[in-house]
C-alpha positions, 0 to 999 in steps of 0.5 A: 378437441381431439383424442391423443390416444385410443379411448375405451368406451365408458372412459372418463376423459375429463373432470372439470369444475365450472368457471362460472355458474348461473341460473338458466334464465339470467339477464345480461346485467346479472351475467355481467355481474357474476363475471365481474366477480371472478378472478383474473384467470377465470375471466381470461379463460372465459374470454377465450371461448367464442360467442356466436351472437355478434349483436350481444355483449361479449360475455352474454354471447359467450354464455349463450353459446358455450354454457351447459345445463347442470343436472336434469332440472335445467335450472342452472348452467355453467361455463367450462374451459375444456368441455365447452370447447367440444363441438356438436355432432348428431352422432356423438362419441362422448357425453357430459354428466353433471355430478353434485355430491359430498359438497363437490361439483364437477362435470365429467366428459365420458366416452360413449363408444371406442374412440381412435387416436386423432378422432375429434371428440363430439357431443350432441347439443340437442336431443339426438333422436329428433328428426333432422328438421327439428335438430337443425331448427334447435341448432340454428336458433341457439348456436346459429349453424347448420350441422353437416355430420354423417347423420345429417348427410345421410338424410340428403341421400336417403331421407327415410333414414332420418325416420329410422334414426328418430324412431329410436326415441319413439320406441323408448317412449313406448317402453317407458309408458306401455311396458306394463300393459304390453310386456312381450312387445316391450321386450321385443322393442327393448332388444331391438334397441340394443341391436340398433345401438350395437349395429347402427349407433354405439356399442354403449348402454350408458345413455339409456335412461332409467325409464327403459331400465326400470321397465324391463318387465320383471325379467333379467336381460343380459346383453354383451357390449363391446365395452370394458365396464371395469373402466366405467365410473362407479357413479354411473352404475345405478345401485340395484339396477346394474351388476357387473359380471366380466364384460357382461351387464345384467339389467335387474328389475 
């Protein structure tokens, strides 16, 4: 999937309902039963997706390869016609997020940085800031391929860069777990996170977790990002957490 025009960070690229929903650990018989109850158009679209497990039943292989977890509890998965076609990269430029409210359910595909026309839309299938060995292990087990993205290729030239990449999640864990006991160090790491995202990854605040935001040490931290926040879906802006001020975003403790 490729961008047909320039896309700003925070833009909702796609909003899609699942073709098929099922529990995360469904048996092959159960998956086939759900599939058989679908209408002909939904079946046709699901058959258009490609499975990477040749020794499994085609529907099961398609579900294993293309399904996406719905919500944070990982209890359900869904198949999507467009979003399931987004390829993997450890350095993604989009992410998806599941919305279920007011009796409406859909997955939104959102730009995680500025994307130029002609650029491929890619999303990380695994936790992005794992070490390369762990990322490749997960990708090989679930999708049977070896990632050759820019981040993974950097490892071949500069092995230590992989440790720097993975240190992002370690710093995040420190902020979440030790913020109240070591506030000065927490603030230092918090600001380093921003610098890392801005200079080495994305100019985006969207995927920083509630834990990091809520452990901002009873202070207001104002940071400016290369992002038009007026284009961000209001559902992404946590109530009483973020406030808009032009192109500045204020983290409120």
